[in-house]
C-alpha positions as CSV (number, residue, x, y, z in Angstrom):
1,M,101.4,73.3,60.8
2,G,103.0,70.2,59.6
3,S,101.7,66.6,60.0
4,K,104.1,65.7,62.8
5,E,103.4,68.8,64.8
6,F,99.7,68.3,64.4
7,I,99.8,64.7,65.6
8,E,102.0,65.7,68.7
9,K,99.7,68.5,69.6
10,C,96.7,66.2,69.3
11,K,98.3,63.6,71.6
12,D,99.0,66.4,74.1
13,I,95.4,67.6,73.9
14,V,93.9,64.1,74.3
15,K,96.2,63.3,77.2
16,N,95.3,66.5,79.1
17,Y,91.6,66.1,78.3
18,T,91.6,62.5,79.5
19,I,93.4,63.3,82.7
20,E,91.0,66.2,83.4
21,H,88.0,63.9,82.9
22,L,89.1,60.8,84.8
23,D,87.0,59.8,87.7
24,K,88.8,61.0,90.8
25,T,88.4,57.5,92.3
26,D,90.3,55.9,89.3
27,S,93.9,55.1,90.1
28,V,95.3,55.3,86.5
29,S,99.0,56.0,86.6
30,D,100.0,55.9,83.0
31,F,98.4,55.3,79.6
32,D,99.3,55.8,75.9
33,I,97.6,57.8,73.2
34,F,97.6,56.4,69.6
35,V,96.4,57.6,66.2
36,V,93.6,55.4,64.7
37,W,93.3,57.4,61.5
38,Y,94.8,60.6,60.0
39,C,94.3,62.8,56.9
40,K,95.7,66.1,55.6
41,T,93.9,68.0,52.8
42,L,95.4,71.3,51.7
43,Q,96.0,73.3,54.9
44,N,93.6,71.2,57.0
45,H,94.2,68.1,59.2
46,K,91.9,65.6,60.8
47,A,92.8,62.7,63.1
48,L,91.0,60.1,65.2
49,L,92.8,59.1,68.4
50,S,92.2,56.8,71.3
51,T,94.0,55.8,74.5
52,T,95.0,52.4,76.1
53,L,92.4,53.0,78.9
54,F,89.4,50.8,78.9
55,D,86.9,53.7,78.9
56,G,85.5,53.3,75.3
57,M,86.5,56.9,74.4
58,Y,87.8,58.1,71.1
59,Y,88.7,61.6,70.0
60,E,88.3,63.5,66.7
61,L,90.6,66.5,66.2
62,T,90.2,68.8,63.3
63,F,92.6,71.7,62.4
64,N,91.1,74.5,60.3
65,G,94.1,75.9,58.5
66,D,92.3,79.0,57.3
67,K,91.2,80.1,60.8
68,K,94.1,78.5,62.7
69,E,91.7,76.7,65.0
70,L,91.8,73.2,66.3
71,Y,88.5,71.5,67.3
72,L,88.1,68.5,69.7
73,D,85.2,66.1,69.7
74,A,85.1,63.4,72.3
75,Y,83.0,60.3,71.7
76,K,82.1,57.2,73.8
77,K,81.8,53.9,72.1
78,F,78.6,52.2,73.2
79,E,78.6,49.1,71.1
80,N,80.3,47.2,68.3
81,R,78.0,44.9,66.3
82,C,78.7,42.7,63.3
83,I,75.9,42.8,60.8
84,K,76.0,40.2,58.0
85,I,75.1,41.5,54.6
86,E,73.9,38.8,52.3
87,E,74.3,39.5,48.6
88,E,71.4,38.5,46.3
């Protein structure tokens, strides 16, 4: 699987997963999926994706080229803190 094909497949998977898990009372008509980070090593691919929805979710997709399997992990962002590190 090439990089472009992997990214397009990931976007489709995330879109379908998001639609499937939306609260039925939400009236979301359209949203975009975007790649936050991507890497390919040998026959394996990994990407972090998110959507334009304000749900705090992000998605990690990993393609195992040896087994021809794609894994999806869905995460919820709970907090973003800035921690100052003072050098001595």
